[in-house]
C-alpha angles and dihedrals in degrees: 000000000000120000092254089053095051091046090052091048092050092050090050093049092048090051095044097047095040091048092045094052097042094049091039089056090048091051093050092048087055090052095256132119115272090236089072090057091048089051090051091050088054093049090053093047088050088062089072099254090146117042093208093057119088123174089218095052106144097213094048088046091057091047089051090051088054087050090055092052092049091046092055091042090054091045089054092050088055091051110090108202093201092052089046092056090044091054086078136200095316091064090045092052093048091048093050093050090042090058100037100046097052091043093052092045094048095043092045093049093051094045090050089052092052100251120151122270091250092053092044092053093047094051092046091047094048089056092058097071124106127193110222093185097062095046092045091051093052094046090048091052089052092048091239102118091111094053117113090239091053092053091049092049096047093045091048092047092055091049088045090054092053093047090044093052091050089050091048090051089053098047092044089057090048092050093052092049088050092219131103113230128154088204091056091047090049091049094051091045090054091047091052091045090047090050090053091048094048091046093050090049099047101018101077091062092048095046094047090049091050092052092046092052091046091053090056095050122085103196114119117267095006095139098054094037093051089046092053090045087054092048093049092044091052089049091052091047091051090051090048090055091052102261132101129292091233091059090061094046092050092047091050089055092050091051094049089047087067092059128088090247095063096113093044093051092046092050093049094045095055097074090051093045090048089064101044104032095061088052088058094049093045091050089049091053093044091061093056110113104219091189087070087069096051108105091198092066111093112255095016097104094071089048091050089051090050091050092051091047091050089052093049093048091045090056094042093047091058096039092060090055089074090071090060088076111087129204136079127286097022122143094230094173088054091050091051092048090053089060095052105086112090099190123159101351091056089054091052089053090053093048093048092048093050094043091050093047092240092125132027127232093270094054089043090055089048092054093047088049090053092051092050095045094049091046090053097044099044098068090048092052093045094051091052096044099044098043 
């Protein structure tokens, strides 16, 4: 890279990371997740405030892709497989309804409006995500993490993440092929599910061996470096088998979460993730086309109406999942509300759809708007319902 190139990259990184942290701090002081502040920083940078910053910058795009892999790796580390299995059939039922209902509503809406099959599937799929981090944070603040409803929500959110990542793998493959085919989606879904099954069968032996070898080595940073090598290798293996890179990264995190070095790996991963993940969220925000929300621009009113409808259906589709949990005395509305925030996985859906050309900038902006709106509204609902 020429000197001018490295100078431009350094300026961009300073601006991105500084903006992400300042706006992330502002969001947290307002009682919102830092990711919303990082998105806002990206939206502002996308307006052209800094001439050296371009939302389509190839180097920043690659760094953002690394951020996605680290994000899914970290999500996997926070997903305890034993707790997931202990969550039981109620969580599974809530998760399944919480995926199926939003997908059907989103897909049906887009089909009814005459959008293509690829666009309809992407919008429906983007509405299936659930952010476990946002719900867990609110319930912890309320002192309700030990409540039965909280355990159902958190178990369902983890299952939802797994199902959502499998769906994302399927629709990403469909987008790259450029053709809508239920058979192709079913094939990629089976491949991703098969990869999960194979990894959960053989992976524990590999991950435990990796940790044992790392314990015996003395070179600096061996634990986190070997963990990231494992994550990237699993991502490449997933890609080789015909599914998505992120499926492998997420699975690697789940496997390492079952080892006795889980907390150490998580602690050492955070400083690395804190560099790359904000780059991803800022780049996602930078690609939002604010003109799509301007009602004075001809043709925008129908798109605004579509965005509002998507948000309403996204909330409704998750709320109904609360009634999939059976048993007396449950706060079913509270369970449904806990499934509402889309968070990071929803943004990954939007990014994949735009990068693959499956959705245009207007639909991309509508999906990001849905993620932001559900992330804002969910904490308010949870605080009201669980107090």
